[in-house]
FISELUM-825996 format. One record per residue (C-alpha): residue in one letter; chain; z, x, y. Coordinates in steps of 0.5 Angstrom, whole numbers, plus 2048, in hexadecimal, padded with zeros to 3 digits. Layout:
// FISELUM-825996
A, A, Z, X, Y
...
// end
This chain:
// FISELUM-825996
M, A, 7CF, 823, 7FF
K, A, 7D5, 826, 7FC
R, A, 7DC, 823, 800
R, A, 7E3, 825, 7FF
F, A, 7E7, 820, 7FB
V, A, 7EE, 81F, 7F8
Q, A, 7F1, 81A, 7F4
V, A, 7F9, 819, 7F6
D, A, 7FF, 815, 7F3
V, A, 802, 811, 7F8
F, A, 809, 80E, 7F7
G, A, 80B, 811, 7F0
E, A, 812, 814, 7EF
N, A, 80E, 819, 7EB
P, A, 806, 81A, 7EB
Y, A, 802, 815, 7E7
R, A, 807, 810, 7E8
G, A, 805, 80D, 7EE
N, A, 7FF, 80A, 7F1
P, A, 7F8, 80F, 7F1
L, A, 7F4, 80F, 7F7
A, A, 7ED, 813, 7F7
V, A, 7EC, 816, 7FE
V, A, 7E5, 819, 800
V, A, 7E7, 81E, 806
D, A, 7E0, 81F, 809
S, A, 7DD, 819, 80A
D, A, 7D8, 81A, 810
G, A, 7D1, 817, 80F
L, A, 7D3, 812, 809
T, A, 7D1, 80B, 80A
T, A, 7D6, 805, 809
A, A, 7D1, 804, 803
D, A, 7D2, 80B, 800
M, A, 7DA, 80A, 801
Q, A, 7DA, 803, 7FD
T, A, 7D6, 806, 7F8
F, A, 7DA, 80C, 7F7
A, A, 7E1, 808, 7F7
K, A, 7DE, 803, 7F2
W, A, 7DC, 809, 7EE
T, A, 7E4, 80C, 7EE
N, A, 7E6, 805, 7EC
L, A, 7ED, 806, 7EF
S, A, 7F0, 801, 7F3
E, A, 7EE, 805, 7FA
T, A, 7EA, 80B, 7FC
T, A, 7EA, 80E, 803
F, A, 7E5, 812, 807
L, A, 7E8, 816, 80C
L, A, 7E4, 817, 813
P, A, 7E5, 819, 81A
P, A, 7E9, 815, 81E
T, A, 7E6, 810, 824
H, A, 7EC, 80F, 827
A, A, 7EF, 815, 82C
S, A, 7F6, 814, 829
A, A, 7F4, 814, 821
D, A, 7F4, 81A, 81D
F, A, 7EF, 818, 818
R, A, 7EB, 811, 816
V, A, 7EC, 80E, 80F
R, A, 7E7, 809, 80C
I, A, 7EB, 805, 806
F, A, 7E7, 802, 800
T, A, 7E8, 7FE, 7FA
P, A, 7E3, 7FE, 7F5
T, A, 7E0, 7F8, 7F8
E, A, 7E2, 7F8, 7FF
E, A, 7E5, 7FC, 806
L, A, 7EC, 7FB, 808
P, A, 7EE, 7FB, 80F
F, A, 7F5, 7FE, 80D
A, A, 7F9, 800, 806
G, A, 7FF, 804, 805
H, A, 7FE, 809, 800
P, A, 7F7, 80B, 802
T, A, 7FB, 80C, 809
L, A, 800, 811, 806
G, A, 7FB, 814, 801
S, A, 7F5, 815, 807
A, A, 7FA, 818, 80B
H, A, 7FD, 81D, 805
A, A, 7F5, 81F, 804
W, A, 7F4, 820, 80C
L, A, 7FA, 825, 80C
T, A, 7F8, 828, 805
I, A, 7F2, 82A, 808
G, A, 7F5, 82D, 80F
G, A, 7F6, 827, 813
I, A, 7FA, 829, 819
P, A, 7FD, 822, 81D
K, A, 7FB, 822, 824
S, A, 803, 820, 826
G, A, 805, 826, 822
S, A, 80A, 821, 81D
A, A, 807, 81A, 81C
I, A, 800, 819, 819
V, A, 7FC, 813, 81C
Q, A, 7F7, 810, 818
E, A, 7F2, 80C, 81A
C, A, 7EF, 806, 816
G, A, 7ED, 7FF, 816
V, A, 7F3, 7FC, 819
G, A, 7F4, 801, 81E
L, A, 7F9, 807, 81E
V, A, 7FE, 809, 819
T, A, 803, 80E, 81A
V, A, 805, 812, 814
R, A, 80B, 817, 814
R, A, 80D, 81D, 80F
D, A, 814, 81E, 80B
D, A, 814, 823, 806
N, A, 80F, 821, 801
S, A, 80F, 81A, 803
L, A, 80B, 816, 808
S, A, 80C, 810, 80B
F, A, 808, 80B, 810
A, A, 80A, 806, 815
A, A, 809, 7FF, 813
P, A, 803, 7FC, 817
P, A, 804, 7F5, 81A
L, A, 802, 7EF, 816
L, A, 7FB, 7EC, 816
K, A, 7FE, 7E6, 814
S, A, 805, 7E3, 813
G, A, 80A, 7DD, 812
A, A, 80A, 7D7, 80E
V, A, 806, 7D5, 808
D, A, 803, 7CF, 806
D, A, 807, 7CC, 800
S, A, 801, 7CB, 7FD
L, A, 7FF, 7D2, 7FD
I, A, 806, 7D3, 7FA
H, A, 805, 7CF, 7F4
E, A, 7FF, 7D3, 7F3
A, A, 802, 7D9, 7F4
A, A, 808, 7D7, 7EF
E, A, 802, 7D5, 7EA
S, A, 7FE, 7DB, 7EB
L, A, 805, 7DF, 7E9
G, A, 807, 7DB, 7E3
I, A, 80D, 7D8, 7E6
N, A, 810, 7D2, 7E8
R, A, 810, 7D0, 7F0
D, A, 817, 7D0, 7F0
A, A, 818, 7D7, 7EE
I, A, 815, 7D9, 7F5
I, A, 81B, 7DA, 7FA
D, A, 816, 7DB, 800
A, A, 80F, 7DD, 802
A, A, 80B, 7DF, 808
W, A, 805, 7E2, 80A
I, A, 806, 7E9, 80B
D, A, 7FE, 7EC, 80C
N, A, 7FD, 7F3, 80F
G, A, 7F6, 7F3, 80C
P, A, 7F6, 7F2, 805
G, A, 7F8, 7EA, 805
W, A, 7FF, 7EA, 803
L, A, 802, 7E4, 801
G, A, 80A, 7E6, 800
I, A, 80E, 7E3, 7FB
L, A, 815, 7E4, 7FA
L, A, 819, 7E2, 7F3
A, A, 820, 7E2, 7F2
S, A, 821, 7E9, 7EE
A, A, 81D, 7EF, 7EC
E, A, 81D, 7ED, 7E5
E, A, 819, 7E6, 7E6
V, A, 814, 7EB, 7EA
L, A, 813, 7EF, 7E4
A, A, 813, 7E9, 7DF
I, A, 80C, 7E7, 7E3
R, A, 806, 7E6, 7DE
P, A, 801, 7E4, 7E3
N, A, 7FB, 7DF, 7E2
A, A, 7F4, 7DF, 7E6
M, A, 7F5, 7DF, 7ED
R, A, 7F1, 7DF, 7F4
L, A, 7F7, 7E1, 7F8
T, A, 7F9, 7E8, 7FA
L, A, 801, 7E7, 7F8
G, A, 807, 7EC, 7F9
V, A, 80D, 7EA, 7F6
A, A, 814, 7ED, 7F7
G, A, 81B, 7EC, 7F4
P, A, 821, 7EF, 7F5
H, A, 825, 7F4, 7F0
T, A, 82C, 7F4, 7EE
T, A, 831, 7F8, 7F3
E, A, 831, 7FD, 7ED
S, A, 82A, 7FF, 7EE
R, A, 828, 805, 7F2
F, A, 822, 800, 7F4
A, A, 823, 7FA, 7F9
Y, A, 81D, 7F6, 7F6
E, A, 817, 7F6, 7F1
V, A, 810, 7F5, 7F3
R, A, 80A, 7F3, 7F0
A, A, 803, 7F2, 7F3
F, A, 7FD, 7ED, 7F0
Y, A, 7F6, 7EC, 7F3
S, A, 7F0, 7EA, 7F0
S, A, 7E9, 7EE, 7EF
N, A, 7E3, 7EB, 7EC
G, A, 7E7, 7E5, 7E9
I, A, 7EC, 7EA, 7E6
T, A, 7F4, 7EA, 7E8
L, A, 7F6, 7F1, 7E9
E, A, 7FC, 7F5, 7EB
D, A, 7FD, 7FA, 7EF
P, A, 802, 800, 7ED
V, A, 805, 802, 7F4
T, A, 803, 7FE, 7FA
G, A, 805, 801, 801
S, A, 802, 7FC, 805
L, A, 806, 7F6, 801
N, A, 80C, 7FA, 802
A, A, 80B, 7FB, 809
S, A, 80A, 7F3, 80A
L, A, 80F, 7F1, 805
A, A, 814, 7F6, 809
Q, A, 812, 7F3, 810
W, A, 813, 7EC, 80D
L, A, 81A, 7ED, 809
I, A, 81D, 7F1, 80E
G, A, 81B, 7ED, 814
S, A, 81E, 7E7, 810
G, A, 825, 7EA, 80F
R, A, 824, 7EA, 807
F, A, 824, 7F2, 807
S, A, 826, 7F8, 80B
A, A, 823, 7FF, 80B
P, A, 823, 804, 809
Y, A, 822, 802, 802
L, A, 81D, 804, 7FC
A, A, 818, 7FF, 7F9
S, A, 816, 800, 7F1
Q, A, 80E, 7FE, 7EF
G, A, 80A, 7FF, 7E9
T, A, 80F, 7FE, 7E4
V, A, 80C, 7F9, 7E0
I, A, 805, 7FD, 7E0
G, A, 808, 803, 7DE
Y, A, 809, 807, 7E5
A, A, 80F, 809, 7E8
G, A, 80E, 808, 7F0
V, A, 813, 809, 7F5
V, A, 812, 807, 7FC
Q, A, 817, 809, 801
V, A, 818, 804, 807
E, A, 81C, 806, 80E
V, A, 81C, 803, 815
D, A, 81D, 807, 81B
D, A, 820, 806, 821
S, A, 81A, 802, 824
N, A, 81B, 7FD, 81E
A, A, 814, 800, 81B
V, A, 814, 800, 814
W, A, 812, 806, 810
I, A, 80F, 806, 809
G, A, 80F, 80D, 805
G, A, 80F, 811, 7FF
N, A, 80C, 817, 7FB
V, A, 805, 819, 7FB
V, A, 802, 81E, 7F7
T, A, 7FB, 821, 7F5
C, A, 7F9, 820, 7EE
I, A, 7F2, 822, 7EE
S, A, 7EE, 826, 7F4
G, A, 7E7, 829, 7F4
E, A, 7E0, 826, 7F6
V, A, 7DC, 820, 7F6
D, A, 7D4, 81F, 7F7
I, A, 7D3, 819, 7FB
// end
């Protein structure tokens, strides 16, 4: 069956410099196995499938797959899926904010010119990390344990363990080893930079260490951690993907209710049909 399909670029300052996402727009009738098979075939970090909502307040439902598993939430798939839904003529029930239904519940997405932003969902796991895991993280990142200024669980779905280093330069210098943890690393830029900090995201797939170009879920949980601990104040910009040839720009804001919003540019790069 032919289904509408788009591939979008999320968080790129310019097209093809952010994180790509495949979106199957018409996903009714697909089984979980169908979705997983297609996500494996696209071989992107995530592929999403749009479905009618089951919650009365939601505008659409999304299922998010990596090549190997389904995720309850992920950042750039949230913005890319909302962009795809709007592109096909979706009209929010509220008249302004878009409400997405996913594995972690309802996530609000708002529009501002060419950018979209989502309200960071509550953390599924937070707090202190055992020192043995911090040592393991340091070994995985190829750095000394003393280089880690702070660490915390900042998991909003993918399993992030947050690592704070002293500077963006130290983050950029990381050359990771094999790992089993899912690590999000940040370090502050100098005051001369337009970016508050540099971000890198590492995870293991089939025993191979991979780096994500630009990661909305990680930037959301990093912001909740670092703003909550008083290390940063919003609004600010974060940079990600530099070492692997991308130019991700993530906008971080806090509203009057202290909710953290994560935003960036989203553009359609490929559109057409797929036969699934």
